[in-house]
N, C-alpha and C positions, 0 to 999 in steps of 0.2 A: 458558262458551261459548268454544268454541277453533273459530279458524279452519281451514277446510280449504280447498285448492285449488276454481280456479271459483266463489269469490264465495261459497263453500257453509260453512256450522258443522254441530258437533254438540257432544253435550255430554261435558265431561270431567271426573273427578277425579281434584287430584293429592294427595299424601300428603308433608310434611314435619315437620322436623324444629325444633323451639324451641331456641334456644341460650341466651335468653334475652335477646338484642334482636336476631334476625334470623332469618331461616327458611335451614335446611342442608338438605340431601341432599333437593330438590324433585324429584320424579319424579311422572308420570303414573302411574296405576294401572290408572283405566277410560277408555277413549275411543271412544265409541260409534262404528259404522262404520257408518252413516248418517245424514241429515239429521236428526237430533234436536237439540230447540230447547227456550226457554223456561228459567223457572227452576230452578233442582235443588236442593231443598230435603235434607240430611244429617242423618239421626240413625242412632248404634249400639243396638242391639238388645242385650238381656241376655243374647241370645248370644253374644255379640261380634260379630256380621256388621252391615256397613253397607248399610242401605237407604237406597235412592237416589229420590227422584220425579222424574218426567221429564213434558215437555210434548210436543206436536207429534205427527207420524207417523201412522200406522192403531194408534187405539186398541184397536181391537177383534181385529188381529195379533198374533200369537208371533213372526212373523217380522220385525218392527223393534221400536225398543227405544221408540220412542213411547207416550206416553200410559199407560206403566207406574211401579209401584214395583218397584225391580231390587234385590237384596239378594246382595254379595258378600262376600269375607275381607279385612282389610284390606288384604292385600298383592293384591287385585285378583281372587283366585280364584274360582272359582263352587261354593260351599257343594254340597253331594252330594245333599244332601236338599233341593234348591230344587225346587218341584213339578212344572217343566218340563224337567226335564235327562234326557235320551237322547230328547226325543217330534222325531221327524222333523220340519226345517222350523224349530224353534221355540228363541228364542235363551234360553241355560242361566239367564242372570243373571235372567229373566224372574221377580218371586215374585206379584204380582197385574195386572190389566190393566184396559182400561175406564175410563179415569183421564182428566181433561180438563186442566189444569195446576193438579197441587199445587205449591203455594209454600208448605208447612212439614210438619215430623216431629217428631213427641214420643213417649217413652214413659211410658203413663201408671205412675205412682207405686205402686198397688196390685197391676196385676192383670199388667205387662210388658206388656202388648198396646202393638204401635206404632199410633198415629194420625196420619190426613193430613189437611190442610186440602186444599182444593181450590176454583177460582174454577169457577163457572157461567156459563153464555152473558147472558142479561137476567131474574137470576134462579138460583135453583139453585145457590147456594157449598152446600159440604158440609164436614160433621168426618163421615172413615170410620175405622171400628178396621180395619187393613188383616190380614187372614188370609191363609193360604196359599192357592193358584189360584184366588180367586176374582176375579169379573169382578163391574164395579161400574157399568158399562151405558154410560158414555159410548161413543158419541153416540147410542146406540140410546132411552135415559133418560134423562130429568133431570126436577128439579122448576122450571126455569126455562122462559121463552122465547126462543124466535130474536130476534134486532134488531128480524127488520121487526116481532114482536109474536104469532106463532102461536107455540103449545109446542113446545117441542122434541122431546116423545114425544108419539107419538098410542096408542103401548100404552097400557095398566095400567099404570102408573108404578112402576117397581121390580120387577114380578111377573117371577121366574126371576134376578132380579139380586141383589145386595149392596147394601141401600137404607143412607142415610146415619144416623147417629147425630144430627145435629142438620142444619139445611138453614137457609138464608136465602131468603127472596123479598119486595122486591125484595132484587137482590144488595148486598153488601156490601165485594166486592173481596175476600175473607176471605184472611189473610197469614198471617205467624209465627202460631205459638200457645204456650201451655204449661200447664200442670198447676201449681197455687200448692200447697206441701207448708209454707210455712213457717207462723209460728205470729207476726209481726210483725203482719200483718193478719189477725187470727184467725178474723174470721167469714167471712173469704175462705177459710180453709183445705179446700179438697177441690176447689176451682172452676175452672172452666176459663173463663182469657183467653185471648182471640181478636182479632188487628188485623183493622181493615176500610181500606181506600184510600177508600173513596167509598161512597154510598146511590145504587144505579142508577147515571145517568150525571153525577150533580150533582157538581161540585170542591167543593172544602171542604169535606166532607162527611166526612171519616175520622174514624172512633171507636175506639172497646176495648171489646169484649164481654164483659162475666161472664154466664158459664153456669153455674147450678147444676141440678147432679145429683142423684137420691137413688142409696140402693145398689144397685141394678142398671144403673147408668149411662143411666136415663131423665131426661131435660129435665123439669124442674120449672117454671125460670122463667132470665129473663135480662133483666138493663141494658145501658143502652150508659153508657159514663165517655168523659171529655174530649172531647165533642161541642163545647163552646165554645171548643175551641182550633180547629176548624176543619182539622186537621192529618193527612194521609197517615199512618197507622200500618203501621209495614213489620214491625215483628218484636214481641215482650214476651217476656221472660224472667226468672226469678228467680233472682237474686243470693245468694250465699252470706250476704248479712246477715239474709237473709229479706224483703228488701222486692220490689218488682219493677220493672223495666227496661224502656223501650218507646223504640225506636228510631222516627225520625219519615222519609219519603220525601219530603221536602222541598229545595228548591234553597238552604235552608241546615237541613240536619238539625241532627238535635238527642238526644241520649241523655235521655231524662226518666227519673225518678226517682218511684217514688209510695208514700209515708209516712204514718204514720197523722197528723192533723190535731191 
């Protein structure tokens, strides 16, 4: 989140070189020129391009960066095959639109597709497969309710829009996620693990969800882990040792390691 004049802010992506003990040659490669904001998950696709999730703005408009997944080169340039390049009034970095609050991006280890985790309102958290030029519907469609209670969507949900692969109602404030490909936790190989900051509006109800899919990436079942800790789970990643590492979002935050008993 980068400050702008007049107490405004926007999103930015910086690139740097790790020297072994510090960052060198730090420079911005992308700075939004509008008042976009929120968390900014990043992931490199197998195409070598950098995918960026954004919040805020008008998610259904191609004229601003908010509520989008952007796609740029690692020097900040715009790939020529982005879906809206050359379209009048459209930001050329936009890859998909109609997102509420992306908090995670990850690449599927088998298909190479980019997946995104997204917070809904009062329900309707999502995992989405990101496909070029697709519209994911926010704020026109959602499986969640508004905070006062009525459904967010009055239309038949997701008709004409890209539907989520997984959704949560009530919301778990889904955060970072990962695909587990290791063999140290063999029964979990191929499963998705997604962090949750809280269930509904109830403090102390964060968790880590394990989601099992079939070969067509259709959800079979899920289970919630680490619920007894009562911690906000911000992110989960697989380490090079084949174990899972979980970051908690607390005043006394920690990195937790999940290993076989």
